[in-house]
N, C-alpha and C positions, 0 to 999 in steps of 0.2 A: 131298342135299348139292349145292350149286352147284359148278361147275368153277372152276379157278384162272384167273381173268382175266389175272393177271400172266404165267403160263406161256403162255397163249394169245397175249398181246401179243408175247412173245419169239418164238414160232413165226411169227407174222405178219411180223415184221421179218426173220427168217431165211429165210423162204420167199416174200419179196415178189415175186420174178420167176416168173411162170408158174403159181403155185399158186392154187387156188380154195378158199376157206374155206366150210365148210358146218357147220350144227348137226347133231350126231349123237350118239347114246349119252348124251344129257343133257349133252353137252359140245360140243366142236368137232372138226372134222377138216379136213385139207388134202389136196387132190387134185391130181395132175398127170395131164393127159390122161385124166381120168375115173377114175384109180386112186388109192385112198387111200394116202398116204405116212405120215402121222403125225397125232396129235391130242392132245386133252386130255380125260381122264376123271377127274372129281373133282380130286385133286391129283397125278395121274399123267400122265406122258408116255407115249403109246402109239405104237409104231413098227411098220411093216410092213417086215420085214427079209428075208423068205424063210425057208424051213425050215432051211437049213444055217446061215445067219448067226444066226438066232434061237436055234438050239440052242447055238451058241457063246456068244451073249450071255447066255443063261440060266445059264451057269457063273460069271458075274461077280457079285460082291456087289451086292445091291439090285435085281437084275433078276429079274422073275418073269413067268410066262405071262400073256398078256392074256386074262383070264377074268372076265367080268361076268355070265355066265349059268349058270355051273356046268359049262360045256364050253369049255375053252381053245381059242382060235383058233390054228390051225397057221400058223407063219411070222410070228407076232407076238410082241412083248414089251412089257412095261410096267415103269416104274420111278418111284419117288417123286420128285417135283419137288425136295424138300428135300435129296435126296442128290446133286444134279447142279449143277455149275457151268455157266455160260453156254457155255464152251468145250466141255464134255462134251455139252451139248445139241446144239450145232452139229455135233459129230462124229457123234452118233447120227443126226441128221437127214440128214447127207450119206450115211451108210450106207443109210438107208431110201430116200433119193432115188436112189442108185445102183441098188438093187434094182428099184424101181418103173420106172425107165427101161427095164428089160429086158422089161417087160410090154407087150402090145399096147394101144393106145388104146381107150377105150370110147366 
């Protein structure tokens, strides 16, 4: 299944300053200083939130672990594009960006 180009375009607009777009996981991802912030997998927004914030996010409706291999990635979450407004996407991206800014550059 191809990834949502519409969601990818939204992410590109929202992360236009300083983020690098790469193809990954059969979709796309966005990196800041070499660290992945978010991306698109099929019709899902994937986010790197850190373990604490990801655990909190997973308590919310529509949020699930980022798992495409049978082994969930710690500190990550994913949610269906159809369940999100543009404002919600922007809010989630900001949370992911805030976490990634705490990581050393690669």
